[in-house]
C-alpha positions in Angstrom: -119.7 214.4 -48.5 -120.6 210.7 -48.6 -118.0 208.2 -47.9 -117.6 204.6 -47.7 -117.6 204.7 -43.7 -121.3 205.0 -42.6 -120.3 205.7 -39.0 -118.2 208.8 -40.3 -120.8 210.0 -42.5 -123.9 209.2 -39.7 -121.7 211.3 -36.9 -121.1 214.1 -39.7 -124.4 214.7 -40.2 -125.4 214.2 -36.4 -122.8 217.1 -35.8 -121.3 214.4 -33.1 -118.1 214.0 -32.3 -115.6 211.3 -33.6 -113.3 209.6 -31.1 -111.6 207.0 -32.6 -109.5 206.1 -36.0 -112.1 203.2 -36.8 -114.6 206.4 -37.0 -112.9 208.4 -39.9 -111.9 208.5 -43.6 -108.6 208.5 -44.6 -109.5 212.1 -46.0 -110.8 213.3 -42.8 -107.4 211.7 -40.8 -105.1 213.1 -43.5 -107.0 217.1 -42.9 -107.3 216.6 -38.9 -103.3 215.9 -38.9 -102.7 218.6 -40.8 -104.8 220.7 -38.6 -102.8 219.4 -35.7 -99.0 220.1 -36.8 -100.0 223.5 -37.9 -101.4 224.3 -34.4 -98.6 222.0 -32.6 -95.6 223.8 -34.7 -97.1 227.3 -34.1 -97.1 226.5 -30.0 -93.8 225.1 -30.3 -92.2 227.9 -32.6 -93.2 230.5 -29.9 -91.1 228.9 -26.8 -87.7 230.2 -28.3 -89.3 232.7 -30.1 -90.4 234.5 -27.0 -87.5 233.2 -24.8 -85.0 235.8 -26.6 -87.2 238.5 -25.9 -88.3 237.8 -22.3 -84.3 237.8 -21.4 -85.0 241.5 -21.7 -87.6 241.6 -19.5 -87.5 245.0 -17.1 -88.0 242.8 -13.9 -87.5 239.1 -12.2 -91.8 239.8 -12.1 -91.7 240.3 -15.3 -89.4 237.9 -16.6 -91.3 235.0 -14.1 -94.6 235.8 -16.3 -92.5 235.4 -19.6 -91.3 232.0 -18.8 -94.8 231.0 -17.4 -96.1 231.5 -20.5 -93.2 229.8 -22.2 -94.0 227.1 -20.5 -97.5 226.9 -21.2 -96.6 227.6 -25.1 -94.8 223.9 -25.1 -97.6 222.2 -22.8 -100.0 223.4 -25.5 -97.6 222.1 -28.3 -97.4 218.9 -26.4 -101.1 218.3 -26.7 -101.3 218.4 -30.3 -98.3 216.2 -30.8 -99.7 213.8 -28.8 -102.5 213.8 -30.2 -101.0 213.0 -33.3 -99.1 210.5 -31.7 -102.0 208.6 -30.7 -103.3 208.7 -35.1 -99.7 207.2 -35.6 -97.3 209.9 -36.0 -94.0 209.8 -34.6 -93.8 212.8 -31.8 -89.9 212.6 -31.5 -89.4 212.5 -35.4 -92.0 215.4 -36.0 -90.4 217.6 -33.3 -86.3 216.5 -33.3 -85.9 215.4 -37.2 -87.4 217.4 -39.8 -86.0 220.2 -41.9 -86.8 223.7 -40.0 -87.9 225.2 -43.1 -90.7 222.1 -43.1 -92.5 223.2 -40.2 -95.5 224.9 -40.4 -96.3 227.8 -38.1 -97.4 231.6 -39.3 -93.9 233.6 -41.0 -94.2 236.1 -38.6 -92.2 234.0 -35.3 -89.7 234.0 -37.8 -88.8 237.7 -37.5 -87.0 238.1 -34.3 -88.5 239.3 -31.1 -85.7 241.3 -29.5 -87.1 243.4 -26.9 -89.6 243.2 -24.1 -91.7 245.6 -25.8 -92.0 243.3 -28.8 -93.0 240.4 -26.6 -95.8 242.0 -25.0 -97.0 243.5 -28.6 -96.6 239.2 -29.6 -98.7 238.8 -26.7 -101.8 241.3 -27.3 -101.3 240.5 -31.4 -100.0 237.5 -32.1 -101.8 235.9 -29.2 -104.9 237.1 -29.6 -104.9 235.4 -33.4 -103.7 232.0 -32.0 -107.3 232.5 -29.4 -109.3 233.2 -32.3 -108.0 230.4 -34.6 -108.1 228.3 -31.3 -111.2 229.1 -30.1 -113.3 229.1 -33.8 -111.8 225.1 -33.5 -112.7 224.8 -29.9 -116.3 225.5 -30.5 -116.3 223.2 -33.9 -114.3 220.9 -33.4 -115.7 217.4 -34.8 -112.6 215.4 -33.0 -113.3 215.0 -29.6 -109.8 214.4 -27.6 -108.8 217.4 -29.0 -112.1 219.3 -28.9 -111.4 218.6 -24.7 -107.9 219.1 -24.7 -108.2 222.8 -26.1 -110.1 223.7 -22.8 -107.3 224.1 -21.0 -105.2 225.9 -23.7 -108.2 228.3 -24.1 -107.5 229.2 -20.3 -103.8 229.7 -20.8 -104.1 231.5 -23.8 -106.4 234.3 -22.3 -104.0 234.5 -19.4 -101.3 235.3 -22.7 -103.5 237.8 -24.1 -104.1 239.5 -20.8 -100.4 239.8 -20.2 -99.9 241.7 -23.2 -103.1 244.2 -23.0 -101.9 245.0 -19.9 -98.3 246.1 -20.9 -99.5 247.8 -23.9 -101.8 250.0 -22.0 -99.1 250.4 -19.4 -96.4 251.3 -21.7 -98.6 253.7 -23.7 -100.0 255.9 -20.9 -95.9 256.2 -19.8 -95.3 258.2 -22.8 -92.0 259.5 -24.1 -89.8 256.8 -25.3 -91.9 253.6 -24.1 -94.9 254.6 -26.0 -92.6 255.2 -29.0 -91.0 251.9 -28.8 -94.7 250.3 -28.4 -96.0 252.3 -31.3 -92.7 251.2 -33.2 -93.4 247.4 -32.6 -97.3 247.6 -33.2 -96.2 248.9 -36.6 -94.4 246.0 -38.1 -96.2 243.4 -36.3 -100.0 244.2 -36.8 -99.7 243.2 -40.8 -98.0 240.3 -40.1 -100.8 239.4 -37.7 -102.9 240.3 -40.6 -101.2 237.7 -42.7 -101.6 235.5 -39.7 -105.0 233.9 -41.0 -103.4 232.7 -44.8 -104.8 233.8 -48.1 -107.7 235.6 -49.2 -110.9 234.0 -49.2 -110.8 234.4 -53.0 -108.0 232.4 -53.6 -108.3 229.3 -50.9 -111.0 227.0 -50.9 -112.2 226.1 -47.2 -114.7 223.2 -47.9 -112.8 220.4 -46.7 -111.8 221.8 -43.1 -115.7 223.4 -42.6 -117.3 220.2 -43.8 -115.5 218.1 -41.5 -116.2 220.5 -38.6 -111.9 220.9 -37.9 -113.1 224.8 -38.0 -116.0 227.1 -38.3 -114.9 230.2 -39.7 -112.9 231.1 -43.3 -109.5 233.1 -43.2 -111.1 236.4 -43.9 -113.8 235.7 -41.4 -111.1 235.1 -38.8 -109.2 237.9 -40.0 -112.3 240.2 -39.3 -112.7 238.7 -35.7 -109.0 239.5 -35.2 -109.6 243.0 -36.2 -112.7 243.6 -33.9 -110.9 242.6 -31.3 -107.3 244.6 -31.7 -108.3 247.4 -33.3 -110.8 248.8 -30.8 -108.5 248.4 -27.6 -105.6 249.9 -29.6 -107.4 252.6 -30.5 -108.8 252.9 -27.0 -105.2 253.3 -25.2 -104.0 255.4 -27.9 -101.7 253.1 -30.4 -102.3 253.9 -33.9 -103.0 250.8 -36.1 -103.8 250.8 -40.2 -107.1 249.5 -39.9 -110.8 251.2 -39.9 -114.6 250.2 -39.6 -116.7 250.9 -42.6 -120.2 250.1 -42.4 -122.5 249.4 -45.6 -126.2 248.1 -45.7 -126.0 247.8 -41.8 -122.6 245.2 -42.1 -119.3 246.2 -39.9 -116.5 245.3 -42.3 -113.1 246.1 -40.9 -110.6 247.3 -43.7 -106.9 248.2 -43.9 -105.5 251.1 -44.8 -102.7 249.7 -46.6 -102.7 247.7 -49.9 -103.0 244.2 -48.6 -100.6 242.4 -49.3 -97.8 244.6 -49.5 -93.6 244.5 -49.7 -92.6 243.4 -46.3 -88.6 243.8 -45.3 -88.0 241.2 -42.9 -84.3 242.2 -41.7 -85.3 246.1 -41.6 -88.8 244.9 -39.7 -90.0 247.7 -42.1 -93.7 247.3 -44.5 -93.4 249.7 -47.6 -97.1 250.6 -48.2 -96.3 252.3 -51.2 -95.3 249.1 -52.7 -98.1 246.4 -53.1 -97.4 243.0 -53.9 -98.8 239.6 -55.4 -99.6 236.7 -53.1 -97.2 235.2 -55.2 -94.8 236.9 -53.7 -95.8 236.4 -50.2 -95.9 232.5 -50.4 -91.9 232.8 -51.9 -91.7 234.6 -48.7 -93.8 232.1 -46.5 -91.9 229.1 -48.3 -88.2 230.9 -47.7 -89.2 231.1 -44.0 -87.5 234.2 -42.3 -84.5 235.4 -40.0 -85.0 232.9 -37.0 -86.5 229.9 -38.5 -83.4 227.3 -38.8 -81.4 229.4 -35.4 -84.8 228.9 -33.4 -85.5 224.9 -34.8 -81.7 224.3 -34.2 -82.4 225.6 -30.6 -84.3 222.4 -29.3 -83.5 219.8 -32.0 -79.2 220.2 -31.1 -79.9 220.0 -27.5 -82.2 217.0 -27.9 -79.3 215.1 -30.3 -76.9 216.3 -27.7 -78.4 214.8 -24.8 -79.3 211.4 -26.4 -75.3 211.1 -27.3 -74.7 212.1 -23.9 -76.9 209.6 -22.3 -76.3 206.9 -25.0 -73.9 204.6 -22.9 -75.8 205.2 -19.4 
């Protein structure tokens, strides 16, 4: 991985942090920006995604918790976008002028969260996925400003995750319609979060991000980590998930109980485990975005441009 930048090569070899653009290679800068953009877009889009469901909160206290989580997510997005601005990008254009389909966030957020139950399952599953992804970056990250910025993010993601787990346990123990609604949400959201980590390792090269210490685990390793945290907890509170653990040669592996990938109907929020599909099919669905993509992006872009117009002569 030798480059034309001796300072960069020295820092990579010693495992030390990079602090300035002058210490980077063009390839490192490109990969860092890409990773930051995915992080910023994911945190940003979670705000309008969660807001729809937060309005269905069962109490004022629950609603305020939902709003606090949304506020955290916006702050997390700001950290990533602010660093991108320091790296030469235009933060305002990144957020308010891009085409909705150009935003780089997990497809799961394009499927509407329409109830409080779906929101708390998102906290338990989507935020757990974010915790794994950002936790890995936080531990391995070679770029100093982002590594330090993630100190705040990790603490707050843990709060979101605990909120989801607490409510899932409460609804499961309540039984009846609450438990049924919880199980129904888990049924479609668990496989969507499995997709969150991207293509399987057999189809994706990870060398650049791993070599540059922008992540430490591959997609499949992150997926396994996530399942090791989510599946036992769901089983503990009596919620069924389509995965189990197998042990071979002393190695524990989490195995899905359905074909991966398989067909998903985003409008009906329903998986057809009897209908395996190809990763080309999945990529087409991801690129087309989901039901709420344009609506969510419009929520903050339109308000921003209306605000600018109304204050243009002030």
